[in-house]
N, C-alpha and C positions, 0 to 999 in steps of 0.2 A: 456608096462606093467605098471600096476598101483602100486603105492607104497603101501606096506602093512600098514594097519591101525596101528597107534601108540597107545600103551596102555597109558592111562592116569593114573597117580599116584593118586589114590583116597583114600589114607590112611587117617584115622581119626586121628586128632591131639590128643595127650595124654591129659587126663583130668588135669585141673588146680588144683594145690594143695592149700589147704586152709592154712592160716598163722599158724593155730594151728598144722598142720602136719609137719611144718618145725622144725627141731631140734633146740632147744634153745642153743645158744653158749654164754657163759659168756664173756663179754668184757675183754680184757687183762687189768691188773692193769696199771693205768696211771703212767708213769715214772715221777719222781720228776722234776719240772721245773728248768732248769739251768738258772740262772740270770747272764748275763755277767757283768764284772766289771764296764763297763760304765753305765749300768742300775743301779747298786748298788750305784755308785757315784752320779748319777742323783737323786735317791730317797733320799739319805742323804742330798744333797744340797737343795732339795725341803723341807725337814723337817726343816733344819736350817732357810730357808727363811720363812716358815710358823710361826716360833717362833719369828724371829727378824724382819720380814717384808722385802719387797724389790720387785724388778721387775725381771721377767724372760724374757730373749730374746733368740732367736735361729736363727743362721745363717746356712742355708743349706750348705753342703759341695760344694765347687766350682767344676763344671764339665767342661771339655774342650768342645769346640764347636764341632758340628758334621761335620764340613767341613774337607776335607782331609788334609788341611794344618794345621788345628787346630787354625787358626787365624780368626779374625773377623774385618770387616771394617765398620765403621759407615759413611754413606753417607747422604747428604741432599737429601731427596727423590725428592723434587720439582726440584732441580737443575739437578739431575741425569736423571729424566724422561724428562726434557726439554733440555737436552744436545745438541740434534740435532739442536735446535734453535740458538745456538751460531755460527753455520756454521763454525766449526773448520775444518782446513785442515786435511786430513787423518794422517799426521805426528803429528800435534798438538793434535789430539784426542788420538793417541797412546801414546804420551808423557804424556798427562794428566792421562791416565789410568795407565801408568808406575809409575808416581808420587804418585797416590792414593794407589797403592799396595806396595810401597817400602820406604815411608818416615819414618824418625826416630821420636822420641818422641817430637822433636821440629818442626815437620812438614817439615823437610828439607831432600833433597836427594843430596848426594855428588857425583859429577862426572863432568868431562869436557865435552865440546860439542863433542869432538872426541869419548869419551867413550859412551856417549848417542847415538851417531850416530851408533856405532857398535851394541849397545843393540837394537836399533830400526830398524836396517838394512836399513839405509838411509844415505844420505850425511850430512856432517857437516853443510853445508849451509841450508839444510832443517830443521835441529834442531834449528839453529839460528832463522829462520823465525817462527818456531813453538813456541819458547820461547817468541818472540815478540808478537805473536798472543795471547798466554795465558796471558801475562802481560797486554795487552790491555783490556782483559775481566776480569782482576783481579782474575783469577783462580790460577796462579802461576807466580813467578817472580824470577829474580836473586837476591841472597842475596847481599846487598850493600857491597862494598870493597872486594869482592871475585869473582872469575870467576868459582869456582869449586862447588858452592852450588846453588840449586834452592829451593825456599820456596813455598810450597803448601799452599794455603789459607785454614786455618783450618775451615772456615765456609762452605767449600765445602765437606771435607772429613777428617776423622781421624781414625787411625788404633788402637789406644790404649783405655784404660778405660776412662770413662766419667770424673772422677776426674782429670786425667792428661789433658784431653781436656779442661776442665774449667780453669785449671792453665795456659795452653798455651794461651787461649783466653784472660785471664787477663794480661799476660806478653806482648801480642801483641796488646792490646786494642788501643793504640795510632796509631799504623800503620794500623790497620784494619778499623779505621774511614775513611781513605782515600782509602781503598781497598774494598768497598762494591761491592758485586756481583749483577748485575742487570740481571735478566733472561729476555731475549727478549720476547715480546708478540707474539703470533702466528699471522702471517700475511697472506694476500691473495696473490696468485700468480698473477703477473702482465702480464705475457706473456703466 
Protein backbone atom coordinates (compact mmCIF):
# COMPACT_ATOMS: atom_id res chain seq x y z
CA UNK A 1 0.00 0.00 0.00
CA UNK A 2 1.19 3.41 -0.87
CA UNK A 3 1.56 6.05 1.78
CA UNK A 4 -1.14 8.65 1.65
CA UNK A 5 0.09 11.94 0.32
CA UNK A 6 1.09 14.31 3.06
CA UNK A 7 -0.40 17.74 3.08
CA UNK A 8 2.04 20.50 2.99
CA UNK A 9 1.50 23.46 5.22
CA UNK A 10 1.21 26.26 2.75
CA UNK A 11 0.09 28.91 5.16
CA UNK A 12 0.89 32.43 4.18
CA UNK A 13 3.11 34.24 6.68
CA UNK A 14 1.43 37.14 8.45
CA UNK A 15 2.16 40.57 6.99
CA UNK A 16 5.06 42.50 8.49
CA UNK A 17 4.09 45.43 10.61
CA UNK A 18 5.51 48.77 9.89
CA UNK A 19 7.42 50.56 12.64
CA UNK A 20 4.62 53.13 12.91
CA UNK A 21 2.12 50.42 13.74
CA UNK A 22 4.07 49.39 16.83
CA UNK A 23 2.80 51.02 19.99
CA UNK A 24 5.24 53.55 21.35
CA UNK A 25 6.46 52.69 24.83
CA UNK A 26 8.10 55.40 26.81
CA UNK A 27 11.42 54.32 28.31
CA UNK A 28 11.45 53.93 32.03
CA UNK A 29 13.02 56.86 33.86
CA UNK A 30 16.71 56.28 34.45
CA UNK A 31 17.63 55.44 38.00
CA UNK A 32 20.13 57.80 39.55
CA UNK A 33 23.67 56.45 39.25
CA UNK A 34 25.09 55.18 42.48
CA UNK A 35 28.74 56.02 42.81
CA UNK A 36 30.66 53.70 45.09
CA UNK A 37 32.81 55.19 47.83
CA UNK A 38 35.99 54.11 46.04
CA UNK A 39 34.97 56.02 42.93
CA UNK A 40 34.17 59.14 44.98
CA UNK A 41 37.54 58.90 46.72
CA UNK A 42 39.29 58.50 43.36
CA UNK A 43 37.54 61.56 41.91
CA UNK A 44 38.47 63.61 44.97
CA UNK A 45 42.09 62.47 44.71
CA UNK A 46 42.21 63.36 41.02
CA UNK A 47 40.77 66.82 41.82
CA UNK A 48 43.49 67.40 44.42
CA UNK A 49 46.17 66.21 41.98
CA UNK A 50 44.87 68.50 39.23
CA UNK A 51 45.26 71.46 41.59
CA UNK A 52 48.58 70.55 43.20
CA UNK A 53 50.13 68.46 40.41
CA UNK A 54 51.51 64.97 40.73
CA UNK A 55 51.65 61.53 39.20
CA UNK A 56 48.94 58.90 39.23
CA UNK A 57 49.87 55.23 39.18
CA UNK A 58 47.73 52.15 39.41
CA UNK A 59 48.63 48.64 40.47
CA UNK A 60 46.11 46.03 39.46
CA UNK A 61 44.94 43.81 42.29
CA UNK A 62 47.02 40.68 42.54
CA UNK A 63 45.29 37.50 41.45
CA UNK A 64 46.30 33.99 42.28
CA UNK A 65 47.65 31.74 39.56
CA UNK A 66 45.27 29.50 37.68
CA UNK A 67 47.25 26.42 38.70
CA UNK A 68 45.45 24.03 41.05
CA UNK A 69 48.13 24.50 43.72
CA UNK A 70 48.09 28.28 43.34
CA UNK A 71 51.90 28.25 43.06
CA UNK A 72 54.15 29.24 40.22
CA UNK A 73 57.65 28.04 39.39
CA UNK A 74 60.06 30.06 37.29
CA UNK A 75 62.33 27.86 35.23
CA UNK A 76 65.18 28.63 32.91
CA UNK A 77 63.50 27.60 29.68
CA UNK A 78 66.69 26.69 27.82
CA UNK A 79 67.84 24.46 30.67
CA UNK A 80 64.45 22.82 31.14
CA UNK A 81 64.02 22.08 27.44
CA UNK A 82 67.56 20.67 27.21
CA UNK A 83 67.34 18.72 30.46
CA UNK A 84 67.55 15.43 28.59
CA UNK A 85 71.03 16.39 27.31
CA UNK A 86 72.42 16.22 30.86
CA UNK A 87 71.80 12.47 30.71
CA UNK A 88 70.71 12.34 34.34
CA UNK A 89 69.85 9.01 35.87
CA UNK A 90 66.13 8.50 36.53
CA UNK A 91 66.67 9.05 40.27
CA UNK A 92 68.74 12.20 39.68
CA UNK A 93 66.04 13.55 37.35
CA UNK A 94 63.32 12.83 39.94
CA UNK A 95 65.44 14.43 42.68
CA UNK A 96 66.00 17.54 40.53
CA UNK A 97 62.26 17.81 39.86
CA UNK A 98 61.56 17.35 43.58
CA UNK A 99 64.03 20.13 44.46
CA UNK A 100 62.50 22.46 41.85
CA UNK A 101 59.05 22.04 43.38
CA UNK A 102 59.85 22.11 47.10
CA UNK A 103 62.74 24.49 47.80
CA UNK A 104 62.41 27.36 50.29
CA UNK A 105 63.15 31.06 49.71
CA UNK A 106 66.88 30.36 49.98
CA UNK A 107 66.66 27.69 47.28
CA UNK A 108 67.26 24.92 49.82
CA UNK A 109 65.48 21.68 50.64
CA UNK A 110 65.95 20.16 54.07
CA UNK A 111 66.06 16.40 54.36
CA UNK A 112 68.42 13.54 54.98
CA UNK A 113 69.26 11.01 52.30
CA UNK A 114 66.99 8.53 54.05
CA UNK A 115 64.06 10.97 53.95
CA UNK A 116 64.72 11.74 50.29
CA UNK A 117 64.94 8.01 49.51
CA UNK A 118 61.50 7.49 51.07
CA UNK A 119 60.09 10.46 49.13
CA UNK A 120 61.58 9.29 45.81
CA UNK A 121 60.83 5.61 46.51
CA UNK A 122 64.38 4.43 45.96
CA UNK A 123 67.42 3.37 47.96
CA UNK A 124 69.60 5.69 50.02
CA UNK A 125 72.58 4.77 47.82
CA UNK A 126 70.67 5.87 44.72
CA UNK A 127 69.98 9.25 46.34
CA UNK A 128 73.65 9.63 47.19
CA UNK A 129 74.63 8.94 43.57
CA UNK A 130 71.92 11.31 42.32
CA UNK A 131 73.20 14.13 44.55
CA UNK A 132 76.73 13.58 43.22
CA UNK A 133 75.44 13.65 39.65
CA UNK A 134 73.47 16.89 40.20
CA UNK A 135 76.53 18.38 41.91
CA UNK A 136 78.77 17.51 38.96
CA UNK A 137 76.34 19.33 36.62
CA UNK A 138 76.03 22.31 39.06
CA UNK A 139 72.25 21.85 39.26
CA UNK A 140 72.16 21.15 43.02
CA UNK A 141 74.61 20.35 45.80
CA UNK A 142 74.88 19.67 49.52
CA UNK A 143 75.00 22.77 51.67
CA UNK A 144 78.49 22.86 53.19
CA UNK A 145 78.80 21.90 56.89
CA UNK A 146 75.44 20.11 56.94
CA UNK A 147 74.16 16.77 55.73
CA UNK A 148 70.49 17.70 55.92
CA UNK A 149 70.22 20.43 53.28
CA UNK A 150 70.50 20.53 49.52
CA UNK A 151 70.95 23.75 47.58
CA UNK A 152 69.19 24.10 44.23
CA UNK A 153 71.02 26.34 41.80
CA UNK A 154 68.81 29.46 41.54
CA UNK A 155 69.97 29.90 37.94
CA UNK A 156 68.00 26.75 37.10
CA UNK A 157 64.71 27.40 38.90
CA UNK A 158 63.05 29.45 41.61
CA UNK A 159 59.56 29.22 43.17
CA UNK A 160 59.08 32.72 44.53
CA UNK A 161 58.76 36.28 43.22
CA UNK A 162 61.44 37.84 41.05
CA UNK A 163 62.57 40.38 43.69
CA UNK A 164 63.31 37.49 46.09
CA UNK A 165 65.08 35.67 43.26
CA UNK A 166 67.30 38.69 42.55
CA UNK A 167 68.09 38.97 46.28
CA UNK A 168 69.10 35.30 46.42
CA UNK A 169 71.28 35.66 43.32
CA UNK A 170 72.98 38.65 44.92
CA UNK A 171 73.60 36.79 48.21
CA UNK A 172 74.97 33.75 46.36
CA UNK A 173 76.92 35.66 43.69
CA UNK A 174 80.35 34.49 44.90
CA UNK A 175 79.28 30.84 45.07
CA UNK A 176 77.50 30.95 41.71
CA UNK A 177 80.65 32.12 39.92
CA UNK A 178 82.01 28.61 40.46
CA UNK A 179 78.65 26.92 39.82
CA UNK A 180 77.88 27.95 36.24
CA UNK A 181 75.49 25.58 34.47
CA UNK A 182 76.78 24.43 31.09
CA UNK A 183 74.02 23.00 28.91
CA UNK A 184 75.50 20.19 26.80
CA UNK A 185 75.39 20.71 23.05
CA UNK A 186 73.30 18.27 21.05
CA UNK A 187 75.47 15.48 19.75
CA UNK A 188 75.28 12.77 17.16
CA UNK A 189 74.77 9.17 18.00
CA UNK A 190 77.94 7.22 17.55
CA UNK A 191 76.49 3.75 17.44
